[in-house]
Backbone atoms as SQL, in Angstrom:
CREATE TABLE atoms (id INTEGER PRIMARY KEY, chain TEXT, resi INTEGER, resn TEXT, atom TEXT, x REAL, y REAL, z REAL);
INSERT INTO atoms VALUES
  (1, 'A', 1, 'MET', 'N', 106.889, 109.384, 90.451),
  (2, 'A', 1, 'MET', 'CA', 106.693, 108.948, 89.154),
  (3, 'A', 1, 'MET', 'C', 107.358, 109.845, 88.151),
  (4, 'A', 2, 'VAL', 'N', 107.647, 109.439, 87.122),
  (5, 'A', 2, 'VAL', 'CA', 108.175, 110.152, 85.825),
  (6, 'A', 2, 'VAL', 'C', 106.966, 109.837, 84.831),
  (7, 'A', 3, 'TYR', 'N', 106.572, 110.734, 84.205),
  (8, 'A', 3, 'TYR', 'CA', 105.579, 111.035, 83.158),
  (9, 'A', 3, 'TYR', 'C', 105.953, 111.348, 82.189),
  (10, 'A', 4, 'TYR', 'N', 105.988, 110.701, 80.895),
  (11, 'A', 4, 'TYR', 'CA', 106.713, 111.256, 79.865),
  (12, 'A', 4, 'TYR', 'C', 105.697, 111.044, 78.909),
  (13, 'A', 5, 'TYR', 'N', 105.372, 112.334, 78.088),
  (14, 'A', 5, 'TYR', 'CA', 104.248, 112.313, 77.098),
  (15, 'A', 5, 'TYR', 'C', 105.005, 112.327, 75.589),
  (16, 'A', 6, 'LEU', 'N', 104.637, 111.344, 74.975),
  (17, 'A', 6, 'LEU', 'CA', 105.214, 111.193, 73.558),
  (18, 'A', 6, 'LEU', 'C', 104.629, 111.819, 72.539),
  (19, 'A', 7, 'GLU', 'N', 103.588, 112.470, 72.738),
  (20, 'A', 7, 'GLU', 'CA', 102.872, 113.455, 71.882),
  (21, 'A', 7, 'GLU', 'C', 103.721, 114.964, 71.724),
  (22, 'A', 8, 'ASP', 'N', 104.103, 115.309, 72.790),
  (23, 'A', 8, 'ASP', 'CA', 105.001, 116.424, 72.630),
  (24, 'A', 8, 'ASP', 'C', 106.377, 116.688, 73.623),
  (25, 'A', 9, 'HIS', 'N', 106.800, 115.336, 73.783),
  (26, 'A', 9, 'HIS', 'CA', 108.157, 115.204, 74.428),
  (27, 'A', 9, 'HIS', 'C', 108.268, 116.010, 75.598),
  (28, 'A', 10, 'THR', 'N', 107.102, 116.215, 76.503),
  (29, 'A', 10, 'THR', 'CA', 107.090, 116.924, 77.572),
  (30, 'A', 10, 'THR', 'C', 106.994, 115.622, 78.857),
  (31, 'A', 11, 'ILE', 'N', 107.748, 116.382, 79.947),
  (32, 'A', 11, 'ILE', 'CA', 108.040, 115.427, 81.143),
  (33, 'A', 11, 'ILE', 'C', 107.482, 115.980, 82.450),
  (34, 'A', 12, 'MET', 'N', 106.761, 115.275, 83.314),
  (35, 'A', 12, 'MET', 'CA', 106.184, 115.793, 84.505),
  (36, 'A', 12, 'MET', 'C', 106.934, 114.408, 85.498),
  (37, 'A', 13, 'LEU', 'N', 107.202, 115.236, 86.665),
  (38, 'A', 13, 'LEU', 'CA', 107.787, 114.329, 87.932),
  (39, 'A', 13, 'LEU', 'C', 106.911, 114.584, 89.039),
  (40, 'A', 14, 'ASN', 'N', 106.124, 113.566, 89.819),
  (41, 'A', 14, 'ASN', 'CA', 105.413, 113.715, 90.681),
  (42, 'A', 14, 'ASN', 'C', 105.684, 112.655, 91.940),
  (43, 'A', 15, 'GLU', 'N', 105.865, 113.203, 92.836),
  (44, 'A', 15, 'GLU', 'CA', 106.480, 112.315, 94.130),
  (45, 'A', 15, 'GLU', 'C', 104.955, 111.782, 94.676),
  (46, 'A', 16, 'PRO', 'N', 104.702, 110.721, 95.049),
  (47, 'A', 16, 'PRO', 'CA', 103.515, 110.291, 96.121),
  (48, 'A', 16, 'PRO', 'C', 103.607, 110.866, 97.302),
  (49, 'A', 17, 'LYS', 'N', 102.437, 111.573, 97.569),
  (50, 'A', 17, 'LYS', 'CA', 102.352, 112.177, 99.102),
  (51, 'A', 17, 'LYS', 'C', 102.181, 111.170, 100.195),
  (52, 'A', 18, 'LYS', 'N', 102.789, 111.476, 101.387),
  (53, 'A', 18, 'LYS', 'CA', 102.598, 110.603, 102.386),
  (54, 'A', 18, 'LYS', 'C', 101.882, 111.428, 103.321),
  (55, 'A', 19, 'MET', 'N', 100.927, 110.953, 104.296),
  (56, 'A', 19, 'MET', 'CA', 100.159, 111.654, 105.340),
  (57, 'A', 19, 'MET', 'C', 101.436, 112.090, 106.367),
  (58, 'A', 20, 'ASN', 'N', 101.472, 113.507, 106.916),
  (59, 'A', 20, 'ASN', 'CA', 101.999, 113.918, 107.893),
  (60, 'A', 20, 'ASN', 'C', 103.639, 113.478, 107.804),
  (61, 'A', 21, 'SER', 'N', 104.272, 113.864, 106.866),
  (62, 'A', 21, 'SER', 'CA', 105.664, 113.406, 106.629),
  (63, 'A', 21, 'SER', 'C', 106.901, 114.428, 107.085),
  (64, 'A', 22, 'GLY', 'N', 106.094, 115.909, 107.124),
  (65, 'A', 22, 'GLY', 'CA', 106.945, 117.066, 107.403),
  (66, 'A', 22, 'GLY', 'C', 107.437, 117.294, 106.048),
  (67, 'A', 23, 'THR', 'N', 107.796, 116.851, 104.923),
  (68, 'A', 23, 'THR', 'CA', 108.282, 117.571, 103.989),
  (69, 'A', 23, 'THR', 'C', 107.752, 117.869, 102.803),
  (70, 'A', 24, 'PRO', 'N', 108.051, 118.496, 101.938),
  (71, 'A', 24, 'PRO', 'CA', 106.992, 119.220, 100.618),
  (72, 'A', 24, 'PRO', 'C', 106.863, 117.769, 99.707),
  (73, 'A', 25, 'GLN', 'N', 105.951, 117.654, 99.085),
  (74, 'A', 25, 'GLN', 'CA', 105.673, 116.556, 98.320),
  (75, 'A', 25, 'GLN', 'C', 104.575, 116.841, 97.364),
  (76, 'A', 26, 'GLY', 'N', 104.635, 116.088, 96.253),
  (77, 'A', 26, 'GLY', 'CA', 103.514, 116.379, 95.105),
  (78, 'A', 26, 'GLY', 'C', 104.386, 116.606, 94.061),
  (79, 'A', 27, 'VAL', 'N', 103.962, 117.533, 93.044),
  (80, 'A', 27, 'VAL', 'CA', 104.438, 117.651, 91.784),
  (81, 'A', 27, 'VAL', 'C', 105.992, 118.340, 92.191),
  (82, 'A', 28, 'PHE', 'N', 106.805, 117.745, 91.533),
  (83, 'A', 28, 'PHE', 'CA', 108.292, 117.996, 91.711),
  (84, 'A', 28, 'PHE', 'C', 108.717, 118.832, 90.622),
  (85, 'A', 29, 'LEU', 'N', 108.201, 118.558, 89.193),
  (86, 'A', 29, 'LEU', 'CA', 108.516, 119.371, 87.921),
  (87, 'A', 29, 'LEU', 'C', 107.114, 119.341, 87.243),
  (88, 'A', 30, 'LYS', 'N', 106.352, 120.513, 86.992),
  (89, 'A', 30, 'LYS', 'CA', 105.070, 120.732, 86.165),
  (90, 'A', 30, 'LYS', 'C', 105.975, 120.384, 84.701),
  (91, 'A', 31, 'ARG', 'N', 104.662, 119.918, 83.949),
  (92, 'A', 31, 'ARG', 'CA', 104.666, 119.159, 82.997),
  (93, 'A', 31, 'ARG', 'C', 105.350, 120.299, 81.708),
  (94, 'A', 32, 'GLN', 'N', 106.624, 119.975, 81.530),
  (95, 'A', 32, 'GLN', 'CA', 107.232, 120.793, 80.643),
  (96, 'A', 32, 'GLN', 'C', 108.163, 120.110, 79.901),
  (97, 'A', 33, 'MET', 'N', 108.853, 120.482, 78.518),
  (98, 'A', 33, 'MET', 'CA', 110.139, 119.900, 77.836),
  (99, 'A', 33, 'MET', 'C', 111.276, 120.135, 78.885),
  (100, 'A', 34, 'VAL', 'N', 111.877, 119.251, 78.723),
  (101, 'A', 34, 'VAL', 'CA', 113.268, 119.206, 79.480),
  (102, 'A', 34, 'VAL', 'C', 114.351, 119.007, 78.789),
  (103, 'A', 35, 'LEU', 'N', 115.254, 119.958, 78.324),
  (104, 'A', 35, 'LEU', 'CA', 116.573, 119.432, 77.678),
  (105, 'A', 35, 'LEU', 'C', 117.386, 118.712, 78.195),
  (106, 'A', 36, 'LYS', 'N', 118.167, 117.881, 77.432),
  (107, 'A', 36, 'LYS', 'CA', 119.471, 116.966, 78.086),
  (108, 'A', 36, 'LYS', 'C', 120.513, 117.950, 78.677),
  (109, 'A', 37, 'GLN', 'N', 121.110, 117.388, 79.345),
  (110, 'A', 37, 'GLN', 'CA', 122.389, 118.340, 80.330),
  (111, 'A', 37, 'GLN', 'C', 123.544, 118.218, 79.591),
  (112, 'A', 38, 'ASP', 'N', 123.657, 117.833, 78.650),
  (113, 'A', 38, 'ASP', 'CA', 124.941, 117.370, 77.928),
  (114, 'A', 38, 'ASP', 'C', 125.154, 118.568, 76.980),
  (115, 'A', 39, 'GLY', 'N', 124.171, 120.041, 77.148),
  (116, 'A', 39, 'GLY', 'CA', 124.685, 120.814, 76.122),
  (117, 'A', 39, 'GLY', 'C', 124.305, 120.858, 74.871),
  (118, 'A', 40, 'SER', 'N', 123.600, 119.810, 74.232),
  (119, 'A', 40, 'SER', 'CA', 123.459, 119.926, 72.786),
  (120, 'A', 40, 'SER', 'C', 122.087, 120.769, 72.393),
  (121, 'A', 41, 'GLY', 'N', 121.141, 120.996, 73.493),
  (122, 'A', 41, 'GLY', 'CA', 120.153, 121.532, 73.189),
  (123, 'A', 41, 'GLY', 'C', 118.839, 120.638, 72.861),
  (124, 'A', 42, 'LEU', 'N', 119.053, 119.438, 72.855),
  (125, 'A', 42, 'LEU', 'CA', 117.789, 118.510, 72.380),
  (126, 'A', 42, 'LEU', 'C', 117.293, 118.040, 73.573),
  (127, 'A', 43, 'PRO', 'N', 115.591, 117.797, 73.485),
  (128, 'A', 43, 'PRO', 'CA', 115.113, 117.414, 74.656),
  (129, 'A', 43, 'PRO', 'C', 115.339, 116.189, 74.984),
  (130, 'A', 44, 'LEU', 'N', 114.820, 115.622, 76.137),
  (131, 'A', 44, 'LEU', 'CA', 114.703, 114.197, 76.696),
  (132, 'A', 44, 'LEU', 'C', 113.990, 113.296, 75.676),
  (133, 'A', 45, 'LEU', 'N', 114.492, 112.232, 75.230),
  (134, 'A', 45, 'LEU', 'CA', 113.637, 111.530, 74.451),
  (135, 'A', 45, 'LEU', 'C', 112.890, 110.249, 75.340),
  (136, 'A', 46, 'PRO', 'N', 112.124, 109.444, 74.612),
  (137, 'A', 46, 'PRO', 'CA', 111.938, 108.045, 75.193),
  (138, 'A', 46, 'PRO', 'C', 113.326, 107.269, 75.480),
  (139, 'A', 47, 'GLN', 'N', 114.108, 107.095, 74.457),
  (140, 'A', 47, 'GLN', 'CA', 115.362, 106.173, 74.893),
  (141, 'A', 47, 'GLN', 'C', 116.198, 106.720, 75.783),
  (142, 'A', 48, 'ASP', 'N', 116.086, 107.989, 76.130),
  (143, 'A', 48, 'ASP', 'CA', 116.734, 108.427, 77.459),
  (144, 'A', 48, 'ASP', 'C', 116.390, 107.627, 78.930),
  (145, 'A', 49, 'PHE', 'N', 115.226, 107.045, 78.916),
  (146, 'A', 49, 'PHE', 'CA', 114.692, 106.465, 79.869),
  (147, 'A', 49, 'PHE', 'C', 114.724, 105.101, 80.065),
  (148, 'A', 50, 'ASN', 'N', 115.869, 104.534, 80.068),
  (149, 'A', 50, 'ASN', 'CA', 116.025, 103.015, 80.128),
  (150, 'A', 50, 'ASN', 'C', 116.084, 102.697, 81.809),
  (151, 'A', 51, 'VAL', 'N', 115.421, 101.535, 82.054),
  (152, 'A', 51, 'VAL', 'CA', 115.531, 101.141, 83.648),
  (153, 'A', 51, 'VAL', 'C', 116.872, 100.794, 83.797),
  (154, 'A', 52, 'GLY', 'N', 117.410, 101.469, 85.274),
  (155, 'A', 52, 'GLY', 'CA', 118.744, 101.409, 85.531),
  (156, 'A', 52, 'GLY', 'C', 119.728, 102.284, 85.067),
  (157, 'A', 53, 'VAL', 'N', 118.903, 103.559, 84.217),
  (158, 'A', 53, 'VAL', 'CA', 119.662, 104.662, 84.045),
  (159, 'A', 53, 'VAL', 'C', 119.490, 106.000, 84.760),
  (160, 'A', 54, 'ASP', 'N', 120.328, 106.873, 85.104),
  (161, 'A', 54, 'ASP', 'CA', 120.418, 107.971, 85.978),
  (162, 'A', 54, 'ASP', 'C', 120.047, 108.843, 84.902),
  (163, 'A', 55, 'VAL', 'N', 118.927, 109.758, 84.945),
  (164, 'A', 55, 'VAL', 'CA', 118.482, 110.678, 84.017),
  (165, 'A', 55, 'VAL', 'C', 118.808, 112.027, 84.878),
  (166, 'A', 56, 'GLY', 'N', 119.410, 113.055, 84.183),
  (167, 'A', 56, 'GLY', 'CA', 119.623, 114.152, 85.136),
  (168, 'A', 56, 'GLY', 'C', 118.450, 114.974, 84.505),
  (169, 'A', 57, 'ILE', 'N', 117.792, 115.908, 85.637),
  (170, 'A', 57, 'ILE', 'CA', 116.434, 116.914, 85.373),
  (171, 'A', 57, 'ILE', 'C', 116.476, 117.468, 86.272),
  (172, 'A', 58, 'ALA', 'N', 116.414, 118.812, 85.814),
  (173, 'A', 58, 'ALA', 'CA', 116.197, 120.109, 86.812),
  (174, 'A', 58, 'ALA', 'C', 117.343, 120.102, 87.926),
  (175, 'A', 59, 'GLY', 'N', 118.633, 119.789, 87.443),
  (176, 'A', 59, 'GLY', 'CA', 119.704, 119.603, 88.193),
  (177, 'A', 59, 'GLY', 'C', 119.729, 118.686, 89.387),
  (178, 'A', 60, 'ARG', 'N', 119.029, 117.541, 89.199),
  (179, 'A', 60, 'ARG', 'CA', 119.106, 116.239, 90.091),
  (180, 'A', 60, 'ARG', 'C', 118.944, 115.282, 89.057),
  (181, 'A', 61, 'SER', 'N', 119.676, 114.043, 89.906),
  (182, 'A', 61, 'SER', 'CA', 119.704, 112.660, 89.334),
  (183, 'A', 61, 'SER', 'C', 118.632, 111.894, 89.490),
  (184, 'A', 62, 'ILE', 'N', 117.819, 111.576, 88.543),
  (185, 'A', 62, 'ILE', 'CA', 116.887, 110.584, 88.815),
  (186, 'A', 62, 'ILE', 'C', 117.043, 109.216, 88.139),
  (187, 'A', 63, 'ARG', 'N', 117.062, 108.316, 89.180),
  (188, 'A', 63, 'ARG', 'CA', 117.215, 106.949, 88.704),
  (189, 'A', 63, 'ARG', 'C', 116.217, 106.196, 88.221),
  (190, 'A', 64, 'ILE', 'N', 116.029, 105.715, 86.858),
  (191, 'A', 64, 'ILE', 'CA', 114.884, 105.035, 86.611),
  (192, 'A', 64, 'ILE', 'C', 114.871, 103.380, 87.029),
  (193, 'A', 65, 'PHE', 'N', 113.892, 103.170, 88.210),
  (194, 'A', 65, 'PHE', 'CA', 114.035, 101.979, 88.665),
  (195, 'A', 65, 'PHE', 'C', 113.504, 100.783, 87.995),
  (196, 'A', 66, 'ASP', 'N', 112.082, 101.345, 87.708),
  (197, 'A', 66, 'ASP', 'CA', 111.101, 100.168, 87.171),
  (198, 'A', 66, 'ASP', 'C', 110.254, 101.080, 86.563),
  (199, 'A', 67, 'CYS', 'N', 109.372, 100.224, 85.515),
  (200, 'A', 67, 'CYS', 'CA', 108.438, 100.758, 84.618),
  (201, 'A', 67, 'CYS', 'C', 107.361, 99.801, 84.735),
  (202, 'A', 68, 'ASP', 'N', 106.233, 100.205, 84.214),
  (203, 'A', 68, 'ASP', 'CA', 104.891, 99.054, 84.355),
  (204, 'A', 68, 'ASP', 'C', 105.155, 98.359, 83.045),
  (205, 'A', 69, 'GLN', 'N', 104.309, 97.037, 82.668),
  (206, 'A', 69, 'GLN', 'CA', 104.321, 96.455, 81.807),
  (207, 'A', 69, 'GLN', 'C', 103.883, 96.732, 80.412),
  (208, 'A', 70, 'TYR', 'N', 103.217, 97.687, 80.303),
  (209, 'A', 70, 'TYR', 'CA', 103.077, 98.720, 78.849),
  (210, 'A', 70, 'TYR', 'C', 104.165, 99.332, 78.189),
  (211, 'A', 71, 'THR', 'N', 104.993, 99.903, 79.176),
  (212, 'A', 71, 'THR', 'CA', 106.180, 100.846, 78.858),
  (213, 'A', 71, 'THR', 'C', 107.040, 99.591, 78.337),
  (214, 'A', 72, 'ARG', 'N', 107.238, 98.560, 79.405),
  (215, 'A', 72, 'ARG', 'CA', 108.277, 97.498, 78.861),
  (216, 'A', 72, 'ARG', 'C', 107.873, 96.916, 77.296),
  (217, 'A', 73, 'ASP', 'N', 106.885, 96.829, 77.082),
  (218, 'A', 73, 'ASP', 'CA', 106.136, 96.315, 75.760),
  (219, 'A', 73, 'ASP', 'C', 106.392, 97.276, 74.557),
  (220, 'A', 74, 'TYR', 'N', 106.386, 98.667, 75.026),
  (221, 'A', 74, 'TYR', 'CA', 106.451, 99.807, 74.047),
  (222, 'A', 74, 'TYR', 'C', 108.180, 99.613, 73.663),
  (223, 'A', 75, 'PHE', 'N', 108.874, 99.889, 74.949),
  (224, 'A', 75, 'PHE', 'CA', 110.572, 99.827, 74.383),
  (225, 'A', 75, 'PHE', 'C', 111.105, 98.694, 73.967),
  (226, 'A', 76, 'GLN', 'N', 110.514, 97.483, 74.369),
  (227, 'A', 76, 'GLN', 'CA', 110.885, 96.288, 73.606),
  (228, 'A', 76, 'GLN', 'C', 110.688, 96.202, 71.879),
  (229, 'A', 77, 'VAL', 'N', 109.546, 96.707, 71.702),
  (230, 'A', 77, 'VAL', 'CA', 109.081, 96.947, 70.059),
  (231, 'A', 77, 'VAL', 'C', 109.762, 98.098, 69.489),
  (232, 'A', 78, 'SER', 'N', 109.935, 99.338, 70.153),
  (233, 'A', 78, 'SER', 'CA', 110.356, 100.706, 69.400),
  (234, 'A', 78, 'SER', 'C', 111.837, 100.699, 69.713),
  (235, 'A', 79, 'PHE', 'N', 112.360, 100.343, 70.623),
  (236, 'A', 79, 'PHE', 'CA', 113.854, 100.253, 70.938),
  (237, 'A', 79, 'PHE', 'C', 114.589, 99.033, 71.289),
  (238, 'A', 80, 'PRO', 'N', 114.660, 98.147, 70.445),
  (239, 'A', 80, 'PRO', 'CA', 115.155, 96.665, 70.850),
  (240, 'A', 80, 'PRO', 'C', 116.746, 96.977, 71.329),
  (241, 'A', 81, 'SER', 'N', 116.905, 96.306, 72.443),
  (242, 'A', 81, 'SER', 'CA', 118.315, 96.345, 72.887),
  (243, 'A', 81, 'SER', 'C', 118.236, 95.192, 74.049),
  (244, 'A', 82, 'PRO', 'N', 119.348, 94.599, 73.829),
  (245, 'A', 82, 'PRO', 'CA', 119.352, 93.507, 75.079),
  (246, 'A', 82, 'PRO', 'C', 119.801, 93.813, 76.132),
  (247, 'A', 83, 'ASN', 'N', 120.268, 95.028, 76.797),
  (248, 'A', 83, 'ASN', 'CA', 120.140, 95.536, 78.066),
  (249, 'A', 83, 'ASN', 'C', 119.207, 96.513, 78.231),
  (250, 'A', 84, 'SER', 'N', 118.226, 96.885, 77.442),
  (251, 'A', 84, 'SER', 'CA', 117.083, 97.618, 77.673),
  (252, 'A', 84, 'SER', 'C', 116.502, 97.686, 79.214),
  (253, 'A', 85, 'PHE', 'N', 116.516, 96.670, 79.942),
  (254, 'A', 85, 'PHE', 'CA', 115.759, 96.494, 80.627),
  (255, 'A', 85, 'PHE', 'C', 116.431, 95.495, 81.992),
  (256, 'A', 86, 'ARG', 'N', 117.389, 96.250, 82.591),
  (257, 'A', 86, 'ARG', 'CA', 118.327, 95.507, 83.823),
  (258, 'A', 86, 'ARG', 'C', 117.367, 96.052, 84.958),
  (259, 'A', 87, 'THR', 'N', 117.568, 95.317, 86.135),
  (260, 'A', 87, 'THR', 'CA', 117.120, 95.576, 87.275),
  (261, 'A', 87, 'THR', 'C', 118.050, 95.916, 88.423),
  (262, 'A', 88, 'SER', 'N', 117.812, 97.127, 89.192),
  (263, 'A', 88, 'SER', 'CA', 118.790, 97.646, 89.924),
  (264, 'A', 88, 'SER', 'C', 118.856, 96.449, 91.257),
  (265, 'A', 89, 'ALA', 'N', 120.304, 96.181, 91.474),
  (266, 'A', 89, 'ALA', 'CA', 120.416, 95.198, 92.734),
  (267, 'A', 89, 'ALA', 'C', 120.490, 95.979, 93.958),
  (268, 'A', 90, 'ASP', 'N', 120.333, 97.396, 94.022),
  (269, 'A', 90, 'ASP', 'CA', 120.223, 98.425, 95.164),
  (270, 'A', 90, 'ASP', 'C', 118.645, 98.501, 95.517),
  (271, 'A', 91, 'PRO', 'N', 118.264, 97.613, 96.650),
  (272, 'A', 91, 'PRO', 'CA', 117.289, 97.587, 97.354),
  (273, 'A', 91, 'PRO', 'C', 116.542, 98.856, 97.882),
  (274, 'A', 92, 'LYS', 'N', 117.509, 99.945, 98.149),
  (275, 'A', 92, 'LYS', 'CA', 117.440, 101.087, 98.425),
  (276, 'A', 92, 'LYS', 'C', 117.035, 102.153, 97.550),
  (277, 'A', 93, 'ALA', 'N', 117.383, 102.053, 96.437),
  (278, 'A', 93, 'ALA', 'CA', 117.070, 102.566, 95.245),
  (279, 'A', 93, 'ALA', 'C', 115.563, 103.227, 95.146),
  (280, 'A', 94, 'PRO', 'N', 115.381, 104.507, 94.672),
  (281, 'A', 94, 'PRO', 'CA', 113.994, 104.915, 94.584),
  (282, 'A', 94, 'PRO', 'C', 113.361, 104.319, 93.645),
  (283, 'A', 95, 'LEU', 'N', 112.049, 104.243, 93.905),
  (284, 'A', 95, 'LEU', 'CA', 111.288, 103.618, 92.850),
  (285, 'A', 95, 'LEU', 'C', 110.689, 104.456, 91.977),
  (286, 'A', 96, 'LEU', 'N', 111.034, 104.558, 90.881),
  (287, 'A', 96, 'LEU', 'CA', 110.289, 105.665, 89.731),
  (288, 'A', 96, 'LEU', 'C', 109.804, 104.898, 88.574),
  (289, 'A', 97, 'SER', 'N', 108.774, 105.099, 87.966),
  (290, 'A', 97, 'SER', 'CA', 108.129, 104.513, 86.902),
  (291, 'A', 97, 'SER', 'C', 107.704, 105.307, 85.954),
  (292, 'A', 98, 'ILE', 'N', 107.687, 104.769, 84.561),
  (293, 'A', 98, 'ILE', 'CA', 107.010, 105.652, 83.630),
  (294, 'A', 98, 'ILE', 'C', 105.598, 105.135, 83.242),
  (295, 'A', 99, 'PRO', 'N', 104.523, 105.986, 83.647),
  (296, 'A', 99, 'PRO', 'CA', 103.391, 105.372, 83.279),
  (297, 'A', 99, 'PRO', 'C', 102.868, 105.257, 81.744),
  (298, 'A', 100, 'ARG', 'N', 101.524, 104.661, 81.532),
  (299, 'A', 100, 'ARG', 'CA', 101.306, 104.978, 80.106),
  (300, 'A', 100, 'ARG', 'C', 101.231, 106.093, 79.615),
  (301, 'A', 101, 'THR', 'N', 101.488, 106.707, 78.672),
  (302, 'A', 101, 'THR', 'CA', 101.620, 107.858, 78.042),
  (303, 'A', 101, 'THR', 'C', 100.314, 108.248, 77.064),
  (304, 'A', 102, 'THR', 'N', 99.265, 108.845, 77.430),
  (305, 'A', 102, 'THR', 'CA', 97.996, 109.152, 76.759),
  (306, 'A', 102, 'THR', 'C', 97.870, 110.958, 76.547),
  (307, 'A', 103, 'SER', 'N', 97.068, 111.236, 75.912),
  (308, 'A', 103, 'SER', 'CA', 96.573, 112.515, 76.282),
  (309, 'A', 103, 'SER', 'C', 95.828, 112.760, 77.482),
  (310, 'A', 104, 'PRO', 'N', 96.024, 114.106, 77.995),
  (311, 'A', 104, 'PRO', 'CA', 95.673, 114.469, 79.070),
  (312, 'A', 104, 'PRO', 'C', 93.975, 114.358, 79.086),
  (313, 'A', 105, 'ARG', 'N', 93.308, 114.580, 77.957),
  (314, 'A', 105, 'ARG', 'CA', 91.717, 114.552, 78.054),
  (315, 'A', 105, 'ARG', 'C', 91.550, 112.963, 77.550),
  (316, 'A', 106, 'SER', 'N', 92.259, 112.216, 77.394),
  (317, 'A', 106, 'SER', 'CA', 91.779, 110.859, 77.341),
  (318, 'A', 106, 'SER', 'C', 91.601, 110.113, 78.617),
  (319, 'A', 107, 'PRO', 'N', 90.370, 109.058, 78.342),
  (320, 'A', 107, 'PRO', 'CA', 89.991, 108.367, 79.784),
  (321, 'A', 107, 'PRO', 'C', 90.780, 107.668, 80.614),
  (322, 'A', 108, 'ARG', 'N', 91.965, 107.219, 79.760),
  (323, 'A', 108, 'ARG', 'CA', 92.760, 106.108, 80.142),
  (324, 'A', 108, 'ARG', 'C', 93.962, 107.083, 80.480),
  (325, 'A', 109, 'SER', 'N', 94.228, 108.567, 80.568),
  (326, 'A', 109, 'SER', 'CA', 95.258, 109.335, 81.187),
  (327, 'A', 109, 'SER', 'C', 95.674, 109.002, 82.430),
  (328, 'A', 110, 'PRO', 'N', 96.921, 109.143, 83.084),
  (329, 'A', 110, 'PRO', 'CA', 97.273, 108.953, 84.453),
  (330, 'A', 110, 'PRO', 'C', 96.382, 110.461, 85.046),
  (331, 'A', 111, 'LEU', 'N', 96.894, 111.337, 84.155),
  (332, 'A', 111, 'LEU', 'CA', 96.153, 112.681, 84.778),
  (333, 'A', 111, 'LEU', 'C', 94.608, 112.851, 85.150),
  (334, 'A', 112, 'SER', 'N', 93.827, 112.119, 84.279),
  (335, 'A', 112, 'SER', 'CA', 92.391, 112.220, 84.376),
  (336, 'A', 112, 'SER', 'C', 92.218, 111.103, 85.418),
  (337, 'A', 113, 'ALA', 'N', 92.955, 110.201, 85.866),
  (338, 'A', 113, 'ALA', 'CA', 92.305, 109.026, 86.972),
  (339, 'A', 113, 'ALA', 'C', 92.684, 109.462, 88.076),
  (340, 'A', 114, 'ARG', 'N', 93.033, 111.033, 88.320),
  (341, 'A', 114, 'ARG', 'CA', 93.107, 111.414, 89.788),
  (342, 'A', 114, 'ARG', 'C', 91.412, 111.643, 90.327),
  (343, 'A', 115, 'LYS', 'N', 91.711, 111.435, 91.690),
  (344, 'A', 115, 'LYS', 'CA', 90.416, 111.654, 92.547),
  (345, 'A', 115, 'LYS', 'C', 90.750, 113.066, 93.290),
  (346, 'A', 116, 'ILE', 'N', 89.462, 114.035, 93.237),
  (347, 'A', 116, 'ILE', 'CA', 89.900, 114.848, 93.945),
  (348, 'A', 116, 'ILE', 'C', 89.199, 114.941, 95.294),
  (349, 'A', 117, 'LYS', 'N', 89.560, 115.376, 96.464),
  (350, 'A', 117, 'LYS', 'CA', 89.279, 115.348, 97.811),
  (351, 'A', 117, 'LYS', 'C', 88.532, 116.501, 97.987),
  (352, 'A', 118, 'LYS', 'N', 87.136, 116.709, 98.501),
  (353, 'A', 118, 'LYS', 'CA', 86.516, 117.587, 98.859),
  (354, 'A', 118, 'LYS', 'C', 86.636, 117.957, 100.495);
């Protein structure tokens, strides 16, 4: 999952954990500002994360495959474009989404919704 925080243009990449898979999982990239790989020195902005686009982050190509309804509504209002949300025809493409971006201290934040196992 790609978490983009509008308040400070930071990004966090998190891979859902699967029991007994034998491979490292969890947080791929801790929350930090990520610069575009085009050499401009600018941070990745919300309009760089359209569905169907490959985004270069930490030396890897991340395909944005889908997003939630809140994000779709935000993009349609903030960045109107006829091709903003096209769906990939490749069923094997990884499913990544951009969850609702709020403050980490907000009760509706994706980070505050985590359950801690004892």
